[in-house]
N, C-alpha and C positions, 0 to 999 in steps of 0.2 A: 451289228446288223447294217448290211450296205445299201445299196440302191436296189442291188437285186432280187430282195426275198420275195418281192410281192411280183409275183409272175403270174402271167393267165394264167397259169393250170389251179394255180390257189384262188384266183379270183370265179374262177367256175365251178367248185367244186366245193370251197369251203363258205358260202354263201349261209350263213345261219341267219334262222328266224328270230324276230325282235322277243318274245316270250317261249319259255319251257311249252308250254300249254299247245304251240302250235310245231313242234317239232316234231309229232308224230303224222305231220302233212307232207308227204313227199315230192320235194321239190322235179320239175323236169329241165331244169337248165344246169344241171351239176355233172360233172367225172365224177363215176361212182370211184371210192377209196380204193377196190380190191383190184383197180387199175392203172389206178392214179400213180403208184407208187409200185414201181418194179423195180428199183435201184438203190441201195443204200444212199446214195446223193439224191434221189428223191427225197427218200425221208426228210433228209437233213433240210432241203429247202422246204420242206411243210412245217417241220418243228421251226424253222426262222419265221414261219408264219401264225406260227402260233405266238409267237415271242411280239411279233408286229402287233400283232393284237390288243397287248396290255395297255393299260392307259393311266390316269392320275386321278381319277372320281375320287380315291380313299382321300387323297391330301386334299380337293378341293370341301369334298363334304364337310371332311372336320375342319378347314377351315371357316366353311359357313358356319357351322353347328357351335361351334366352342365358343372358346375365351382369346384366342389367337390375334384375334382381327379386328378392326374396327371399321365402320362404313364413312368413307370421308364424301367431304360436301361433290367433289368430281364425279360421283358415279350417280349422273342420271340420266342413265339410258336404265335402269331396274335390274340389270343382270345380277341375278343371286340374292337380291333383296329379299323374295317371299323364303327362301331359307335363311338365311339371315334373320330374317324377322322371327324366326321361329312361326312359322303359316305353310309348312310345308304338308302336301297333299298327296296323293297316291298317282296324280298326271304331274306332278312339280319335276320338271326334268333333270334337275341338278340333284336331285335325291334318289331318282328310280334309275340313273342311265347305268350305275353300278351293275344293276340286276343284269342290263341287257349284254355291256361290254362282257362280264365276268362268264358269264354262259355261252357266251359266243365263243370264247376262246376254250372253255372247256370244250365245247361239240369238236372244234379242230382239233384239240389234245385228243381226245376220244375217237374220233376218224381215223387217226394214225394208228393209236395204240390198238386199234380191232383189229387192224392186219398187219402189224408192226412184225411179229410172228413168221410169218409168210413169207416176207422178202428175202429173195435171196441175197447170197454177201459171200465173198471169197473169204479164206481165213483171216488175210490182211485188214478185211473191213469186220472181223467180228466184233472186236470192242468200240469199234466207232459207234456198230447199231446198237449195241450193249447200254453204249453212252447216250444215245438217242434217247432210245426208250426209259432213261433212267431220268434226263431231262424233260422229258414230257408225264413222268408220273407226277415229279415234282410241280411242276406249272399245273398239274389238276390239282396238287395238296395246295397248292399256292393261292388258287382262283376259290376253292371249296372255302380257305380260310376267311379270304376277304367279303366271301359273300354272309357268311357267318357274323362276321364281325358288324355287316351291316343291317342285314334283317332278322336276324334271332332277335324271336320275341326278347330272351335277355339269355346270359351265356350261363343260365344252372344247366346241369347235364339231362335232367326230364322236360327242360323247356323246348317248347317247338322252335326248330333253327332253320334249315331251306334245305331243296331237295337235294340229296346226292344223284350225280350223274358221274355213270363210270361206262356209259356205251353213249354211242350217237344215237341211237335211237331208245327214247324212254316214254312215251305215250304220254299220260297228262299225269304227273305225279305229285303226291300229296308230300308236306314236309316234313322232314326227318326231325327228329328228337337231337340236338345239341349233342349229347354224347354219341351218336350213331357219328354223327359229322367229322367229329372229332377222331373216331376211330378210323375213319377213312382214309383222313389225314395224315393220322400217325403212321398207317399202315404206308399208303403212299409214300411218303418221305423214308420210311427205314427201306423199302426195297429201292428205291431211287438212291439211294446212297450207298446200296450194295455193285451198282450199275454202273455209277460216273466212278470212273479212275482217278486216283488223288492228286494224280501228276496234271488235270486239265484245271486249266487256271487261267480261263477266259471270264473275267467280271463283266461281260457284256451278257453271260450265259449261265444256267444254274451250275455251279460245281458244288464239289461232294462240302466244302466249308459253308457254302452258301445253306444248303441242306443242314446242316446244325443250326446254322442263326435261324432256319424257319422252327428249325424242331424247339428250338429255345422259345419264341415266340409263340408258339402254340403251346408249350408245354405251361406258359405264364400265365394265357388265358384260363388254362383248364385248373389252374391253383396246383400244378405237381411240382412241387417246390423242388424235390429231388433231379427231376428230371430238364429242368429248368437253367439249375447250378450246372448240372453233367452236359448240358449241351450248350452253354453259354462259355464254360470252360474249355470246351474243344475249339470255339471259335476264338477265344481272348491270346491262347499261347499259341494261335496259329499266325493271327493279324495283329500288327504293334497300333497303338493309339497314334493317329495322327499331331505332330509336334505343332507349338502355337506356329512357327513358322511354316510349316504343310498345310495349317488347318485353311486358311482364306483361299488358297489353292485350288483345294477341292472343288468349290463353287463357280470356279470358271473353267472347270474344266482342265485344267492344267496340271492336277494332280489327282492319284489315286488312292492316298493314305486313307485310311478310314474305311476306307469301300470295302465292301464284300460282295454286293449284286446292285447292278445299274442298268437300267433300259438307256440303251443308246439311243440318242437322238440326232437324226439327221435332217440335213437343211431341206427335205420336201416334209418333214413331219410338224405337228403342231405343236406352235413355240409354249409351253406351257407357263413360262413367265407372263401371258398376255394376262393370266387369270389376277394376277394382281396390281399390274401395271400396261395396260394396252400399247398397241403399237404406235399410236400417236402423242403418249405420254400423260394419258389419264391416268390416276391412281385409282382404279378401282376395289380395292379392299387394301386396307394400309395394317401396320402392326398396331395391334393392340398396343392402349397406353398400358395396362396392366403388364403385358408381356415389355415394352419397353424397362416398365419399372423393375421389374425382374433381374435385369442385366445390369451389372456396372459397366457403361461405356469405358470408361477409361480402362479399367483390368480384364474384361471381357473380351479374348479374341472374336467371340461369339456375336457381338453386337454389332460390329463394323459387317462382317463375313454376311449376317443377315438382312440387316436393316440400313437405311441409309435416309438424310434427311435433303431433302432435294430444295431447299432453300436456306441454305447454313447463314447463321446470323440473324435471320430474318425474325420477324417478332412473332408470325405465326409458322410454328414448323410446321413441313408437308413431308410425312416421313411415309415410306414403299419399303416394300421386300424385294429384296437384290439377289435370296437366295439363287433365284433361276435366271435371273437377266444373262446369266453366261459371260463369256469370257471373248466375244468378238462382235465387235460395233458393228458389223455389217449382217450380224444374226442376231441384234438382240433380241433376249428374251429366249433363245436355244441354249440347253442346259442338257445334260445327262440328269436321268430322275435317279439319286439313290434311294433305291429300295430297301437296302440293310448295310448299316454300318456297325463297324466294333463297340462303339459307345455304347450303342442299344445294348449291346451284351451286356456291357459291364454294370449298366442300370439294372437290367434282368436280372443279374446274379445276384445283387445288390438288395432287390425287391426280395425275391427269394430266401436269400440268408436275413433278410429281418424279420420275414413272416416265419423262419423258424429258429427265431431267436441266437442266431447266430450274430451279436452286435457289433464283433471286432471286424469279423470277415467282412460284412456288409459296407461296414465304415471304409475298411479301407480300398473297396473297390471305387466307393465312391468320391472320397479321396484321391482317389489315383487321377479320374476323371477330371475332376476340378484342379488340380493340378496343373494339369496341360491346357487348361482352358480360359484359366484366371490368372493374372502374373501376380506373383509375391501372394500366395494362397496360403494360408495357413491351415495346417490340418485339424480338424475338429472331431469332435466326440460325442457320442449321443447318448442321453440318458437313459434309454428304452425302445424297445422294435418300433414302437409306434411314432417316436420324433425321428428315429431313422428313417422308416416308411414315407411320413409326410417329405422329409428333406429329398428322398429319390423320386418322389412324384414331383417335387417342385425343378427339380435336376431335368427328369423328363420334359416338363414343359419348358424350358431353355433351351437343352441340347437340341431336342428332336420337332422344335418348331418350325411347321408349314414343310413337315416329312411325312402329315396323314396318323397323327398317332392321338394327339390332344385329346378331342372328342371321344374314342375308343376307350382312352385311359378312365376319363371319368365314367363311362357307362360302365366297363368291368369293376369298378368300382362303386359302381350305384352313388356317386357325388354327385350334386347340386353342380350345375354349370352358370358361374357366375359372373359378370361382366361387370366392369366400371360403368357408372352415368356418363361417362366422356365419351364412351366406344360405341353408345349408340344415340347419342344426340341426335341425330340425323331420322331418327325413326320415333315418331311421336308416339307416345304413348308404351314404347317397347317395353315390356319387363326386362330388371337385369338379371332376375335367377329362373333358371330352369331347371325342375327338379324329376326324380325318376318318377313321380306319381300325375304328371305330365306328358300329354298326347304327345307333344310333337320334339320328345325326348328321344323319340323313338323314331326310326324311318320304316315308312309302308312299305306293302310289296304293290308292285305298280297295278294299277285301274285294269289296263289289258290283260295282265295277267289272268287275274282274278275271273275275269270277262271269258278269258280264253280254256282255263281250266277248271273244271267244277269241282277239282279235287283240292284245290289250292286254297287256303284260309288266310284271311287278312289279319295283319296284328290286330291282337283285341283292343290296345287302344283308338283303333282307325276302325273298327268293325260296324259301329253305328254311325 
């Protein structure tokens, strides 16, 4: 995505409202999509606008709520402390922003999908138009999945999920069950895969192989182990793991090894690295001591690629996250956001194999990943499925740190969030364990949505 993607056309007709409950109020300052898209080139511009709406809330929420970060003394401004302290509520911006942003992107995608079949095209443009439709379907699936991860009551098929949005006009919808949301996700991904040519390989946009990665992740959450194995295998056989030499360059955007799909960040875009260490050098959220202890600084290539000690040799360590610091000193904290990497596929397949009792196959995937991340690694065996699965989850903690997975991994496995006392020392009285029985283990539906939409129900833990 380049600087031209946000055009006047998009700014005038793609203005989405902040809540689903308000989407049935017809705006007066937009250009109707039936006349906004008169050529395939118009559609492409619109699709770029859909990509432009994607953000980083999944990463920030996971960092705030899980155990991969700690609160340093430098964070004196209060940013993120409410969620980090597990005191979020339905008006806390840190935990409700995803509702607004992902539904806005869904609305943008659906406005184009509503009219795309009526856009005229030449014979030379037919494949391009089909590809654009495939990208929109995949983006719609991605947004539904992220919303479900955030706001579902839980991930059981019969539990309440989020409203499925397949048109730009939806009135005041109620929450659909998790099963129905996943059915829509799976349907959209399967159809998208038919539309996108195998030859299309732009890492800044949805490709056929990135759809396979989405299918693998969705299957993991559905505990559809066979589908997870099949989809992850499609990716693994196509995309090689980054070598130890390539790995550090991924995070400075010098290499795209390991990367399946990323959000391209341009100089005018928000700098996500500021979330961890702001523009004047204050560390807002530091890597947790729990995470630091989980990686060997001497042998694990991920350690120095993910974190850094800003006061080497000093008595008091000053750790910071450098995964999004970028590689340009003049554009500090600006880095592409890696949404999917092939290493995740190894871990998905290993977990699915463990769940199916395929110990040797699962162990091979875990050992293969560790061998390219840890120097002089010794291949390990695992006594049973539980031991293997525990090892996989610990590897996800290391490999996928600060990429928006840890909180959701603990939620889908109904495991406690456990922090070290040293990681919450700046929050007096802060408990170190959050359990699935606790209200703030979950995310609330935004209060504004509840007020605007009488059909919307709050998460039961927040209902009283």
